[in-house]
N, C-alpha and C positions, 0 to 999 in steps of 0.2 A: 503494500499499500503505500511505500514509501518513505519520507523522514518529515518527524515534527519537529520544529523548533520551537524551544519553549523559553521565553525568557522569564526571568525571577524564578527558575524552577524549583529551589529549593523553600520558596513562600508557599503559603496556605493554598491558593490557587493554582500557582505553576506545578506542586507537587500533584496536587489531584488532577489535573493533565496528565503530568509524565504518566503515572499508574493507567489513567482511563484510555489514553490513547496508546499506549503500548499495549493494553488488553485487548485493542481492535487491531493489532498487529501492526502498527506502525515503529518504525524505529525513531529512538528520541535522543536529539540533542539538546542538552539543557544549557543554558545561559544564566550565570546567577554569581556576583561576587561579592555575596553577603554584606553589602550595604545598608541591611537593615541592623547590623549591628555597628553601622557607624552612626547612623540615625538614631538609633535607640538605645545603647548601650550592649554590652554583651550578653546579658540574659535576653534581650529580643533576638539574638543569633540564629539563623536559620542552619548552622553547620551541623547538628543533628538530624536534619531533614536531608541534608544531601547526603550524609553519610547511610541513611535508609535506604536513600532511592540506589546507591550506589552498591549497596548488599543486596536489594529486593528486587529490582527490577533488571531483568536480562537484557544486555547490550547496552545500557545506557550508559552515554557518554557525556561527562559535564566539561562546560568550558567556563574559567572563571573569568569573565571577560566584562569591562564596565560598560553600559552600551552606548556613553557618550563618547568612546572611540571606535570612529568607523574605520580606522586602519585595522584594528584589533579583531573586528567584526567580518570583515572583507575576505580572509582567509577561509571562514567557517562557511558564507555562503558561495565562495568559489570550489571549494572542494566538495559540495554538494550539488550545486546549481539545481538543474531541472526535477533531479528528485526527491525535493523539497516539495511537500504536498501541502504543508500547512504551518503558518507561524502562529505562534498563542502568544500573545504579548503583554505579559503580567506585571513586568519589572517597573517599579514607580516608587517615588519619594510619597508616603503615602497621608503626611500629616499637615492640617491648617498649621498648626502651632510652630511645628519645625521648619517649613518653608520660610518663616518668616525671619527667623536667626539666619540662615543662608538662601538668600532668593535665587543666587545665581546656580548653585548646585541642584535646587530644586527645578528650576527652568531647564537647566542641563539634563536634567536625567527624565526630566515627564516629558518635555518637548522636543527639545534635539536629539535624546536617544529614541524617541517612536519616529523623528525624522530619518534617523540614521537606520532604522531597522526598515521601513517603509521604502527607502530607497535601495538598500541591499536586495529586497525582496524585487522591485520593480526592475534593477539590473541582472538578475541572477536566477529569477524564479518567478517569473509575473503572472503565471496561471497557478502559482499557491494561492490558498486561502488564508487571510490576515484579519486573525481575531484579537480586537484591543479591548483590554479592560480598562475602560472607563469610570467616571463616576457620577453620582447624582449632583455631585457638586459644580458641574459644569452649569447649574440654572442659579447658582448663586443663593442668596437669600429671598430671592424671589417668592417659596414656598411662605416664609413667614408673613406675608401679606393677606395670604387667604382669610375666610372665614372661621375663624378657631372658637371651640367652645371649650372652657374648662371644666373637667369632670373630678372625681374624688382621686383618681390616679394618673389620668392622662389628659393632654390636651386631645382634642377630637374635632375635625371638620364638621362645619354645618351640614344638618341630615339635607336640606335643601340645595347644596352644592354637586354639581354635575362629577366632582372627585369622588364626592362620599361613598359611592358604591365600588369602584374599582381601583381609587388612586390617583396619582399624577400622571398624566400621560405626555407624548415626545412634544407636542405642540408649544408646552409652557417656552415661553422666551427664555434666551439666555442673555438677554441684554438689559442695561439699564438696572443693573443690580451688584450687590457687593460679594464677590468671589471667595476673598481670601486669595492670596498669593497661589498658593495650591490649587484651588480651583479653576485660576486663571493658566497656570500652566497645564493643566490637564484639558482644559478646554482647547487651547492652543493645539493640543496632540489630538484632541477628538477630531476637530475641524480638517486637521491634515489626514487622518485617517478616510474620513469621508471623501475627502479631495481627491485622492489618491484613487478611491473607487470611481468616482465620477469622471473626473479628467483623465485618468489612466486607465480606467476600463477594467480595474482591478476587481478583486472580490473580498470587499472589506467591510468590517462592520464593527460598531462600536457598541459595546454592552455596558449601560451607565447606570452602575451598581448602587445601590444602597450600603446595608452592612453585610459584609461578605463573610462569613464566620465557618467555623467547623474545628472539630477537634486538634486537628494540625496547625491551629493559629499560634505562632509567637506572639502574644499579646503583649502589649505597651500601653504605658498611661497614655501616650499621646496618640495610638492609634489601635483598632481592635477592641472596642469597648467590651464586648461579651467575655472575650478570652482574658481579657485584664480583671475585670469583675471576678470570673471565676476566680482566678488568680489568686486575687485579695482574700477571697472568702476562703479558700482551702489552705494559705500559708497565715491568715491573721494580720494581713497588711491592709492599712487602713486604707480607702477609698473615698475620692473627692467627686462630688457631683456638681457641675456648673451649671447654675443657671435654671430659669423656666420652669422652678420649684420641683424639678426633677421629674416633670411629667412628659418633658420632649417624647417624640415616638418616633421609631425608627421600625421599618421592615427590615427581617434578617432572612437571608438565604443561605442554606448550606451551600457549602463548595462542590457538594457532588452534584446538586441540582443545577449548579451554575456551570459547572464542566459538562453535564449531559447538555443543557441547552448550546452549550459552543460544538459539542459532536453535532448536533442535528444540523447546525449551521453549515459545517464543514461538509456533511454529507449533500445538502442543497444548498450552496451558496449563493448570495445575491450580491449588489454591487453598492458601496457606499450608504448601507443602511446603518439606522441608529434604532435602540432598542433600549428601554428602561425597563431592569430587571432587578427582581429582589424577590421577598417574600409575600409581598401586596399583601392582600387581606387575609390571605391564609397562615401567614407566620410574621407578627409584629408585636412588640411591646413598647412599653413607656420602660423609662430609666427605674422609675418606683416599682414596676410590674416585676421588670428584670431583676430588681434586688430581692423581692420577695420569691420570685421563683429559684434565683440561684441559691438562696438561704435553704428553702425546701429542698432542692436537689442534694446540695453539699450537706446538708446537717448540721451547718454552722452560723453562726451570726455574723452577717459582716458589718465590720466596724468602720461606719463611713460619716461623712460630715457633707454640709452643703454651703456653697458659696454662691453669693445672688449673680456674681458676675458672668456670663456665658462668655463660652467661645466664638469669636469672631466669625461671624457668617455660618455659625451652626444653624442647623434646623430645629424649628418647634414642632413640626409635624411632617413625617414623610412616611408614605406608603407610595410604592410604585404601582402602576397600572401595568400589567404585562400582557395585555390582551393583544398587542400589536404581534408580539415574537408568537405568542399562542395561536394566532392566526395563520401566522405564515410557517409555523411547524406545529400542526394538531396533534401531534404524536407525543409532544413533551408537557409534562405536567411536575409541579412540585409535589416532591416524595415526604418532606421533613416539614413538620409544625414547630412551632417555638417550643415547647416542652421536649421535645426529641432533641433540637437543637442545643439546648442548654444540656441536657442529660450528656450529651456526647463531649460538649466543650468543658464539662467539669471533670469528667473521666481524664479527659487529654490532659487537664492541667494538673489532674493529682498523680498521672505518671512521670509528669515532669517536674513535679515541685520537688 
């Protein structure tokens, strides 16, 4: 079936892609230089995940390359050329707060790194499928202008609003909004992926994810809230909730469900597509609800505190409308509900505590 190149191969989504696409019979080349340890410290390193992949995935080949370095990427693409069937680009700097510390690093990884991957694909394997893990942060804080109603444990959108039944769709504007520098760099990458699809007639897609999670997540305080929340509960570490009374809502999608969506796109690709992707109405929770669930699953009380200041560009309420993807790929559906997700995340954190 050819070769799959997976960037961010040792991360949560990348590692799931390696395992799933290998199971489909593809040879896997993983690209990952463990910048997560640079971003968030040694505890967030994905070295353990790389070691697992090398030990458990037959034929897996790992390249410790920085995607900002196009000269280092070029030999990989030259070596495999037209045998490359799919590129799954998950490598990223993923944090709002961290991006403000080093804007040039953030933009270099998220935007320039994506351009490098696209251009290598165009030059060496233009018929390959290019799948990009984008983010709902491309919409900036526009969702915060929606008519929200405060409940006991969560903010919820007005029942009269079109988004109430299924969530936010791809028609939401990306303009006139506060993105955060992270949101801006990911938006630049997102538009590039669309443009290579439309301008160069390449098979590309942007998957604008909400909270991507699962047992393989190396959660850190600045990224991966469910995994980090579970880690704090398991280890007794204090946790801080930032703003919105702890009632901010996120949909959560298990890594396996997301990668299954990638696989559906790979089997029947389109050009320049954009999909909002997440747990939708099937799997979502507020911070307060997540704390309650994690405490129940872990059997431990969480030592948490609240600060009134929210994170810049953070969403009060986000639930993805996944109807567009389901219409294009009716064979795909979500398998994991919110409790199942949290149960697996807690187990994953206990194993690495």
